[in-house]
N, C-alpha and C positions, 0 to 999 in steps of 0.2 A: 504494500500500500504506500501511498505518498507519505503517510505519517511515519512509517518505518524508514523510508528513503530519506526523509528530511533529517533524520538523526545522524546521518553520515556526512562527513565533510565533503564539500563540492558535489553533494548529491550522488556520490559514487559508492557502490557497494564494494567493500574490501574483497580482494581476490579470495582470501581464506575464510570469509564469513559463511556462516550457515545459509545466509540469504543468497549466496552466489551459486549454490548448487541446484537451484530449481528455477523454474520460470513461472511468473504469475500466470495463472490460467491453465497450468498443466493438467490439473485434475479435471477441469471442464473439457480439455482436449481428450483425456481418457474417456470421459463420459460420451462425448460426441462419437469417438471411434467405436465405443461399445454399442451405442445405439445403431450404428450403421452396420457393423460387422460382428458384434458379439454373439456368441453361441450359448454362453452360460449366464446365470444370474449375476447381476452387478455385484452383489454382496459376496458371492463365492470367489470373485476375482482376488479378493484380499485375504482369503482364509489362510493360505500358505504363509503369506507375509506376517500375518498376525501370529500364527503358530511359531514361526522361527523367531520373531521378536519377543514373544512371551516365554517360550521354552528354551530359547537360545540355540546356538550352533557352535560347533567346534571350530576354533580359529585355525586356519591353515598355516603352514610354515612360512609361506611367502607373505601372507597378510600380517602375521606376527612380526616379521622382520620390517615390513614397511611401516607398520603402526609404531614400532619402536623408533625408527628413523625420523618419523614426523612428530614424535612426542613433543618436542619444543614448540612446534607450530600449534599444536592443540592448546597449549597454555595461553596463547594470544587471544582466544575467544572463550568467554565463560561458558557458553552453551556447549561448544565443542569439547572443552575441557571436561565438563560433567558427562556428556554423552559418551565420549570415547576414552574415558578413564585416564586423562593426562596424569603422568607421574606414576601410573600403575597399569601400563599397557599390558594387554593379555599376551601370554606366551602360546606357542603352538599347542593345540589341544585344549586350551582353556575354553570354557563355554561362555560366550558373550550373549547377554540378554539386553534388550533395549525396550523397556516397557513404555517409554514415551512414544517411540515409533509405533508400537502396537496400538496405543491410544489414538494416534493420528489415523492409522488404517481403519480402526473401528469407527471413528467419526465419518470418514469418507464412505465406508461400507454402508452406513445408515442413511446417508444423504441422498436425496432424490432431486436431481436438477430439473429445472424448468427452462424451456426456451421460449 
């Protein structure tokens, strides 16, 4: 939103910000695609994501290495630091759970868009 954007200097989203990894309207785009091409129920689309976010998944060797390498970057953003365990990055085989992401998917799952 413009309110969030106005918080950044020069109205630019920092490259490493959580706001830089998505596009406004992306969920509506998913909805539009689903309406035209979807074969399963909208809510079902998010079931696996919710399951993995809630129950967790084992962190791979490569992901653990990259996570560790970027740990310093995670500290620069409070939300990223919390979400991705800055200072306590997971090792290979650790189970990573992201309940905040599960909550976002649950909200999207319940939402019905109108055009």
